[in-house]
C-alpha positions, 0 to 999 in steps of 0.5 A, spaced: 391 294 569 395 293 563 392 297 558 393 303 563 400 302 564 401 301 556 397 308 555 401 311 561 408 308 557 406 310 551 404 317 553 411 318 557 414 315 550 410 321 546 411 326 551 419 324 551 419 324 544 415 331 543 420 334 549 426 331 545 424 334 538 422 341 542 429 341 545 432 339 538 428 344 535 430 349 540 438 347 540 437 348 532 434 355 532 439 357 537 445 355 533 442 358 527 441 364 531 448 364 533 451 363 527 446 369 525 449 373 531 456 371 528 454 373 521 452 380 523 458 381 527 462 379 522 458 383 517 458 389 522 465 389 523 466 389 515 461 395 514 465 398 519 472 397 516 469 398 509 466 405 512 473 407 515 476 405 508 471 409 504 472 415 509 479 415 508 479 415 500 473 420 500 476 426 502 482 426 497 477 424 491 473 430 493 479 435 493 481 432 486 475 433 483 473 426 482 467 425 486 460 428 485 460 433 489 465 439 487 468 444 492 466 451 491 473 455 489 474 461 492 476 465 486 479 472 485 472 474 482 469 472 489 474 475 493 473 482 489 465 481 490 466 480 497 464 473 497 470 470 500 474 476 505 467 480 506 465 486 503 471 491 504 478 491 507 480 495 513 486 500 512 488 505 507 484 500 501 478 500 505 475 505 499 478 501 494 475 494 495 479 487 495 485 486 490 483 481 484 488 475 487 487 468 490 486 468 498 491 464 502 488 456 502 487 456 510 482 458 512 478 460 506 479 455 501 480 450 506 473 451 509 470 450 502 473 443 501 471 441 508 464 443 506 464 439 500 467 433 503 462 433 508 457 434 503 459 428 499 459 423 505 452 425 506 451 423 499 455 416 500 453 414 506 445 414 505 445 411 498 445 403 500 440 405 506 435 407 500 436 401 496 435 397 502 428 401 503 426 399 497 426 392 498 420 389 502 420 390 509 419 383 511 425 380 506 430 376 508 435 380 505 433 386 510 436 382 516 442 380 512 444 387 509 442 392 515 448 390 520 453 391 515 450 397 512 449 400 519 457 398 520 458 402 514 455 408 516 458 408 522 465 407 519 464 412 514 462 417 519 467 416 524 473 416 519 469 423 516 469 426 522 476 424 525 479 427 518 474 433 519 477 434 527 484 433 525 484 438 519 480 443 524 486 442 529 491 442 524 488 448 520 487 452 526 494 451 528 496 453 521 492 459 522 495 461 528 502 461 525 499 465 519 496 470 523 503 471 527 507 471 521 502 476 518 503 481 523 510 480 524 512 481 517 507 487 516 509 490 522 516 489 520 515 492 513 511 498 516 516 500 521 521 500 516 518 505 512 516 509 518 523 510 520 525 512 513 519 517 514 517 514 507 511 516 503 508 516 496 507 523 494 504 524 487 507 529 482 500 529 478 495 529 483 498 531 489 495 526 494 500 523 499 499 515 502 503 510 505 501 505 501 502 505 494 499 501 489 502 496 484 501 493 477 501 486 476 508 484 473 504 480 467 504 484 461 498 482 459 494 483 466 491 489 467 490 488 475 492 494 479 494 491 487 492 497 491 494 493 498 500 488 497 501 488 505 501 481 508 494 479 509 489 474 507 491 474 500 498 472 501 503 473 506 510 472 503 508 472 496 501 473 492 498 470 487 494 475 482 488 473 479 492 472 472 496 466 476 502 471 476 506 471 483 508 478 486 511 480 492 507 481 498 510 487 502 511 494 499 518 494 500 519 488 495 514 490 491 517 497 490 523 493 487 520 489 482 513 492 480 511 498 477 508 503 482 502 506 481 498 512 485 492 509 488 488 515 487 489 518 480 492 511 477 498 514 474 505 511 474 510 514 479 517 513 480 520 507 481 521 506 489 516 511 491 513 509 497 519 506 500 523 513 501 522 520 504 520 525 500 521 533 501 517 537 496 519 544 495 513 548 492 515 555 490 511 561 491 511 568 487 508 573 483 509 572 475 516 574 473 519 574 480 525 569 478 522 562 481 524 558 475 531 561 474 532 560 482 530 552 482 534 551 475 540 554 478 540 551 485 538 544 482 544 544 477 549 546 483 546 541 487 547 536 482 555 538 482 555 538 490 552 531 491 557 529 486 563 532 490 561 528 496 560 521 492 553 522 492 548 523 486 542 527 484 538 523 478 531 525 475 526 520 476 521 522 471 521 524 464 519 531 466 524 531 471 529 529 466 527 534 461 528 540 466 535 538 469 537 538 461 534 544 460 537 547 466 544 544 465 544 547 458 542 554 460 547 554 465 552 552 461 551 558 456 549 563 461 542 563 459 536 565 463 530 559 463 524 560 459 518 562 464 514 556 466 507 556 462 501 557 465 497 550 467 492 549 472 495 543 475 502 543 474 506 536 474 512 536 479 519 535 478 522 529 482 529 528 483 533 522 487 538 525 492 543 519 494 548 522 499 551 519 505 548 512 504 541 515 504 536 516 499 531 522 499 526 524 493 526 532 492 520 534 489 520 541 486 514 544 485 514 550 480 508 553 478 506 559 474 505 566 477 499 566 474 496 561 479 498 565 485 494 571 482 488 570 487 485 565 492 481 561 486 487 560 482 491 557 488 485 552 489 488 547 485 495 547 488 493 541 493 501 540 494 501 546 498 497 543 504 502 537 505 508 540 504 512 542 510 516 547 507 514 553 503 519 558 499 516 565 497 520 568 491 521 575 492 523 580 487 526 586 490 526 590 484 518 591 484 519 594 491 517 601 490 523 604 493 527 600 488 523 601 482 525 609 483 532 607 483 531 603 476 528 608 473 533 613 475 539 608 473 535 608 466 534 600 467 527 600 468 526 597 461 532 592 461 531 588 467 525 583 468 521 585 474 515 581 477 508 583 475 503 584 480 502 585 487 507 580 491 503 580 497 497 578 493 501 572 491 503 570 498 496 572 501 493 567 495 497 561 498 496 563 506 488 564 505 488 558 502 491 554 507 487 557 512 481 556 509 483 548 509 484 549 516 492 547 515 496 549 521 501 554 519 505 554 525 507 547 523 510 549 517 517 553 515 517 559 510 523 561 507 523 568 504 528 568 498 530 575 495 532 574 488 536 578 483 541 581 488 546 581 483 542 587 479 540 590 486 548 590 488 549 594 481 544 600 482 547 606 485 544 609 491 541 602 493 543 599 500 546 593 501 544 586 503 549 582 507 549 575 504 548 570 509 545 574 514 538 572 515 537 578 520 540 584 515 535 581 509 529 582 514 531 589 516 533 591 509 526 589 506 522 592 512 527 599 510 525 598 503 517 598 503 516 591 505 515 592 513 507 590 512 509 584 509 514 582 514 509 583 519 504 579 516 509 573 515 511 573 523 503 573 524 502 567 520 509 563 521 513 561 527 519 558 523 521 564 517 528 564 514 531 569 510 535 569 503 538 573 498 540 570 492 543 571 485 540 565 480 543 568 474 550 569 475 555 564 475 557 564 482 561 558 486 557 553 490 560 556 496 558 563 495 553 565 500 548 568 494 548 562 490 541 559 490 544 552 492 544 555 499 537 555 500 536 548 497 542 546 503 537 549 508 531 545 506 535 539 506 538 540 513 531 541 515 529 534 513 535 531 515 542 534 518 546 529 515 544 531 508 548 537 508 551 539 501 555 545 503 559 544 510 562 551 509 560 558 506 565 563 504 564 570 506 562 574 500 562 582 501 556 585 500 
């Protein structure tokens, strides 16, 4: 009995000891696991903190080019290649492509920077995991390093994605403001020029546009900017590919840059495209007196503008030479040298400043050979876009008047138009019809020249100066009735003038060519008149 009790006692003691040992072991394991959990929590939190810090530091490093991943730069060459803004711009420059300039940062470069930041984050975050996976899967290090690395990844991506979202929201707001500013600034610039009816009319290629091109202000840069309106290449200022900052509106660019015709790339007068242009093309046979008419009228127009506290200035080398030659010929009482034949004669641009307004007057004088027949007139593209046409008619070439010249023995002393004058008119009108130009929308002035010679012929019927109806009747009476009928069929608005382009008449004389210029100016803007009154001059 004593042995059984002893065995039971020993068994109880053993069991108690085993239970106590197991309990101590479990308690120790639990305590160790608790410390491991705390360590995991601490290292996980530390990993998150480090990841967030890395996510804060990483974007600036990438944007500064200090990281392994470099942002792709939206360069001017990529803009030209269509890799930044698309293949072609909208509007007038769609056939010319994008200008070589830097795009605005937001959104074009901003997208590339954000992409680079995300790419660098993908390189940085998986790095420690790759090192960890290189260890033995059963390694103790895996158990201790996994939590902080997971925390690091979570913190880094939270930070990066937060930055990405904030930048996206801010960038979207800035982009919206940019679009509103671009639309407003572009509309203001466009409406201002539209109110002025401003255009660029190239005096060399005869093309017309409302969006001129401009050369970069850097003398070593050869870039021509075809569309400087506010847009993705700049809202207020634009940065050329060479780094030079230039204005981003037509109005501002015209004041500071060299203006270029976007079609032929020739330099045009400063300010072209910001003012209204009045082309004055003269038509007529060889020897009809076109050049003499223009020179006499231009010289007097300059005088009249000065009397009214205005000015008439040449704005091209060709115009400066023309005005000097015309003034010298008028002062000496000499006739102008007839215009030399050119297939595409260059226009004569003059800037008229009067009553606080500016108007570019573009004289288009072409040799009579260009109007001999339709094929030669094909090159004169300026006729298509002109609202006013001046047909210079030599009355001495009419059969009845020619007979009077012979009777007065003056047929060899006075120059007479060569060729059929109606053919000169027909070459232009037929060309316009072939180009489907509406003649009814244009105004025509029939200018009868050499009236001083006509008035000196015995037996010649007198023309009443300043009376268009009497001039028209005189033409019908003296053999031009068929021509007048055709003119009436072709044009709705026709005015008749009689001028003496050679005599030294006063500017208010009804026979002075400046009266035709005044009609052209007032047809464009009534406030640009240079002749408030005309003197009654007897026939």
